[in-house]
C-alpha positions as CSV (number, residue, x, y, z in Angstrom):
1,X,3.1,15.8,-21.0
2,X,5.5,13.1,-20.0
3,X,3.7,10.7,-17.7
4,X,7.0,9.7,-16.1
5,X,8.2,13.2,-15.3
6,X,7.8,12.9,-11.5
7,X,9.9,9.7,-11.5
8,X,13.0,11.1,-13.2
9,X,16.2,12.1,-11.4
10,X,17.9,15.4,-12.1
11,X,21.4,13.9,-12.2
12,X,22.7,10.8,-13.9
13,X,25.5,9.1,-11.9
14,X,28.4,8.1,-14.1
15,X,30.2,4.8,-14.0
16,X,29.3,1.1,-14.0
17,X,30.1,-2.0,-12.1
18,X,33.8,-3.0,-12.5
19,X,36.0,-5.9,-11.6
20,X,37.9,-3.7,-9.1
21,X,34.8,-2.2,-7.6
22,X,33.0,-5.5,-7.1
23,X,36.2,-7.0,-5.5
24,X,36.3,-4.1,-3.1
25,X,32.6,-4.5,-2.3
26,X,32.8,-8.2,-1.5
27,X,36.1,-7.9,0.4
28,X,34.3,-5.7,2.9
29,X,31.8,-8.5,3.7
30,X,33.7,-11.7,3.2
31,X,37.4,-10.8,3.1
32,X,39.2,-13.2,0.7
33,X,36.5,-15.8,1.2
34,X,34.0,-14.4,-1.3
35,X,33.9,-17.0,-4.0
36,X,31.0,-19.0,-2.5
37,X,28.9,-15.9,-2.4
38,X,29.5,-14.7,-6.0
39,X,29.2,-15.5,-9.7
40,X,31.4,-13.9,-12.3
41,X,30.8,-12.0,-15.5
42,X,34.0,-10.8,-17.3
43,X,35.8,-10.9,-14.0
44,X,33.1,-8.8,-12.3
45,X,31.9,-10.3,-9.1
46,X,28.1,-10.5,-8.8
47,X,26.2,-11.8,-5.8
48,X,24.6,-15.1,-6.3
49,X,21.5,-13.8,-4.6
50,X,20.0,-10.6,-6.2
51,X,17.3,-8.2,-5.1
52,X,14.2,-8.6,-7.3
53,X,12.0,-5.6,-7.5
54,X,8.8,-6.8,-9.2
55,X,6.4,-5.5,-6.6
56,X,8.7,-2.6,-5.4
57,X,7.7,1.0,-6.1
58,X,8.6,4.5,-5.0
59,X,6.9,6.1,-2.0
60,X,7.2,3.1,0.4
61,X,9.8,3.4,3.1
62,X,9.8,-0.4,3.7
63,X,10.8,-1.0,0.1
64,X,13.6,1.6,0.3
65,X,14.9,0.1,3.5
66,X,14.9,-3.4,2.0
67,X,17.0,-2.3,-1.0
68,X,19.4,-0.3,1.2
69,X,19.9,-3.2,3.6
70,X,20.5,-5.6,0.7
71,X,23.2,-3.3,-0.8
72,X,24.8,-2.8,2.6
73,X,24.9,-6.5,3.4
74,X,26.6,-8.2,0.5
75,X,24.0,-8.2,-2.3
76,X,25.2,-6.1,-5.2
77,X,22.8,-7.3,-7.9
78,X,19.4,-5.6,-8.4
79,X,16.9,-6.6,-11.0
80,X,14.1,-4.4,-12.2
81,X,12.1,-3.5,-15.3
82,X,10.5,-0.5,-16.9
83,X,7.0,-1.8,-16.1
84,X,7.7,-2.8,-12.4
85,X,5.7,-0.4,-10.3
86,X,4.9,1.5,-13.5
87,X,8.4,2.9,-13.6
88,X,8.4,3.5,-9.8
89,X,10.7,0.5,-9.1
90,X,13.5,1.9,-11.2
91,X,13.0,5.3,-9.7
92,X,13.1,4.0,-6.1
93,X,16.2,2.1,-6.8
94,X,17.7,5.3,-8.2
95,X,16.8,7.1,-5.0
96,X,18.5,4.5,-2.8
97,X,21.6,4.3,-4.9
98,X,22.0,8.1,-5.0
99,X,21.5,8.4,-1.2
100,X,24.1,5.7,-0.4
101,X,26.7,7.1,-2.8
102,X,26.1,10.6,-1.4
103,X,26.7,9.3,2.1
104,X,29.9,7.4,0.9
105,X,28.4,4.1,1.9
106,X,28.5,2.7,-1.6
107,X,30.3,3.3,-4.9
108,X,28.7,3.1,-8.3
109,X,31.5,0.7,-9.4
110,X,30.4,-1.8,-6.8
111,X,26.8,-2.6,-7.9
112,X,25.3,-4.3,-10.9
113,X,21.9,-3.0,-12.1
114,X,19.8,-5.0,-14.5
115,X,16.6,-3.6,-16.1
116,X,14.3,-4.8,-18.8
117,X,12.3,-3.3,-21.6
118,X,9.5,-4.5,-23.8
119,X,6.1,-4.1,-22.1
120,X,3.8,-1.2,-22.9
121,X,1.4,-0.9,-20.0
122,X,0.2,1.8,-17.6
123,X,2.1,5.0,-18.1
124,X,3.9,3.6,-21.2
125,X,0.5,2.7,-22.7
126,X,-0.7,6.3,-22.1
127,X,2.5,7.5,-23.8
128,X,2.1,5.3,-26.8
129,X,-1.6,6.1,-27.2
130,X,-0.8,9.9,-27.0
131,X,1.9,9.4,-29.7
132,X,-0.5,7.5,-31.9
133,X,-3.1,10.3,-31.7
134,X,-0.3,12.6,-33.1
135,X,0.6,10.0,-35.7
136,X,4.2,9.6,-34.4
137,X,4.2,6.2,-32.7
138,X,6.8,3.5,-32.6
139,X,7.3,0.9,-35.2
140,X,6.4,-2.8,-34.9
141,X,4.2,-2.6,-31.8
142,X,2.5,-5.9,-30.9
143,X,-1.0,-5.1,-29.8
144,X,-1.5,-8.1,-27.6
145,X,-4.6,-6.9,-25.8
146,X,-6.2,-3.5,-24.9
147,X,-4.2,-3.2,-21.6
148,X,-0.9,-4.7,-22.8
149,X,1.1,-3.9,-25.9
150,X,4.7,-5.0,-26.5
151,X,7.6,-3.8,-28.6
152,X,11.4,-4.3,-29.1
153,X,11.9,-2.2,-32.2
154,X,15.1,0.0,-32.1
155,X,13.1,3.2,-32.0
156,X,11.1,2.0,-29.0
157,X,14.3,0.7,-27.3
158,X,16.0,4.1,-27.8
159,X,13.1,5.9,-26.2
160,X,12.8,3.5,-23.3
161,X,16.5,3.3,-22.5
162,X,16.6,7.0,-22.1
163,X,13.6,7.0,-19.8
164,X,15.0,4.1,-17.8
165,X,18.3,5.9,-17.3
166,X,16.5,9.0,-16.0
167,X,14.4,6.9,-13.6
168,X,17.4,5.0,-12.3
169,X,19.5,8.1,-12.2
170,X,22.4,6.2,-13.9
171,X,24.3,7.2,-17.0
172,X,25.2,3.6,-17.8
173,X,22.9,0.6,-17.3
174,X,25.0,-2.5,-16.4
175,X,22.6,-4.9,-18.2
176,X,19.6,-4.3,-20.4
177,X,17.3,-7.3,-21.3
178,X,14.5,-7.6,-23.8
179,X,11.6,-8.4,-21.5
180,X,9.5,-11.4,-22.6
181,X,9.8,-10.8,-26.4
182,X,7.7,-14.0,-26.9
183,X,4.6,-11.8,-26.6
184,X,5.1,-11.4,-30.4
185,X,4.8,-15.1,-30.8
186,X,1.8,-15.3,-28.4
187,X,0.1,-12.7,-30.5
188,X,0.9,-14.4,-33.8
189,X,-0.4,-17.6,-32.5
190,X,-3.7,-15.9,-31.6
191,X,-3.9,-14.7,-35.2
192,X,-3.3,-18.1,-36.7
193,X,0.0,-17.1,-38.4
194,X,2.1,-20.1,-39.4
195,X,4.7,-21.1,-36.9
196,X,7.5,-20.9,-39.5
197,X,6.6,-17.4,-40.5
198,X,6.2,-16.2,-36.9
199,X,9.5,-17.7,-35.9
200,X,11.3,-16.1,-38.9
201,X,9.9,-12.7,-38.0
202,X,10.6,-13.2,-34.3
203,X,14.3,-13.8,-34.7
204,X,14.6,-11.0,-37.2
205,X,13.2,-8.6,-34.6
206,X,15.6,-9.9,-32.0
207,X,18.5,-9.6,-34.4
208,X,17.7,-5.9,-35.1
209,X,17.1,-5.2,-31.4
210,X,20.5,-6.7,-30.6
211,X,22.2,-4.7,-33.4
212,X,20.8,-1.5,-31.8
213,X,21.8,-2.6,-28.3
214,X,25.3,-3.3,-29.5
215,X,25.4,0.4,-30.6
216,X,24.3,1.4,-27.2
217,X,27.0,-0.8,-25.6
218,X,29.7,0.8,-27.8
219,X,28.5,4.3,-26.8
220,X,28.6,3.4,-23.1
221,X,24.9,3.6,-22.5
222,X,24.7,0.0,-21.5
223,X,27.4,-2.6,-20.7
224,X,25.6,-5.9,-21.4
225,X,22.4,-7.0,-23.1
226,X,20.3,-10.1,-23.5
227,X,16.8,-11.6,-23.1
228,X,14.6,-12.3,-20.2
229,X,12.1,-14.9,-21.5
230,X,9.7,-17.3,-19.9
231,X,9.8,-19.6,-22.9
232,X,13.5,-20.5,-23.0
233,X,12.7,-23.8,-21.1
234,X,9.6,-24.6,-23.0
235,X,9.5,-27.5,-25.5
236,X,11.6,-26.7,-28.6
237,X,8.7,-27.5,-31.0
238,X,6.2,-25.3,-29.1
239,X,4.9,-22.2,-30.9
240,X,6.2,-19.7,-28.4
241,X,9.6,-21.3,-27.6
242,X,12.6,-18.9,-27.5
243,X,15.7,-20.8,-28.7
244,X,18.9,-19.9,-27.0
245,X,20.9,-21.4,-29.9
246,X,19.1,-19.3,-32.5
247,X,19.5,-16.2,-30.4
248,X,23.3,-16.9,-30.2
249,X,23.4,-17.3,-34.0
């Protein structure tokens, strides 16, 4: 049984945020004076303030109202993750987007949705443990502790992207980020693996993840991809540091 079944939407809304859609969106609120309220990505206008949904989950009308008010008042950026609300954050966001589009209050091309993948907790942990009992689990899982695993292997990303799309109710995800991949380094440090070896394996895993995400981009499943890491700003010589220059290379 799929533990996320109740969080899926029956229909995937097609489309993604576009230059034209974002311009139309901000023109409604700011007229031609929208530059101070937006950032730009490939000419797509994105609100400088986004709606973060870390503690947001389905089944709470206050959360739904907050997301709706944000989208209807000049905030077209929503950030979520597969593990926020144990999948309920993505699902609630999908509910609100579907309802606003159905009421012609919003267009898919106007909003930019970011989600993240990597954590194996809650329902995802149930899923992985059930797979392992059947000897068909994902490759390269980091078993950080009994309540928190982590993974960015291509087979895991493929599975999780499909689940995220169904929870969000979106055919295309605007941006997909690897969520705190440094858990691999944190785990390697606990096991006294040399920093040189851990770092080599770390960037190899990121490289293979990015190669897979590039395929997803070409196929129209995602539009952009990257990393959400807490260790970008850490000291460069620290064990768990994520180097932006190495990621670029």
